[in-house]
Phi, psi and omega in degrees: 000149177272170181297320180296319178295321177297318180295316180296317179297317178296318179295318178298318179297317179294323178296317178299319179296318180295318178297317178298317179296319179297319178296315179298318179294323178295316178298315180296319179296317178297319179296317180293323178295320177297319179296320178298316180297317179296317181291326176296318178296317178298318179297319179298316180296315181295323178295323175296317178298320179298317179300316179296315181294321177296320178297315178297320180298315179298319178298316179296322178297319180295314179298317179299319180294321179294323183280332186285182186290174182292343178297331182270005179299325179300316178299319179297316179299319179297316180295318179296317178298320178298317180293322178296319178298318178297318178296318178299318178299316180297317179296319179298318179295322180291328181285344181288000000 
């Protein structure tokens, strides 16, 4: 072989290697993208569950406060005031 043939052969081999690496990276990228999508969906579901649980927790706290002794009336007032402020914020946002 001549020097030019050796250079061309070496260059062809390196190009094949680069193409193979690019294919592997593309496959890996697709797999990782799928994993990201699955984890994003899982995160969305878990955040919804957290919202539901927080709502239930707040309801239980209010019920507990209502059922408990008069010492906890202050806590109930604080919670009611907090809820009124949240409602006021919502109304203000709706009025914008």
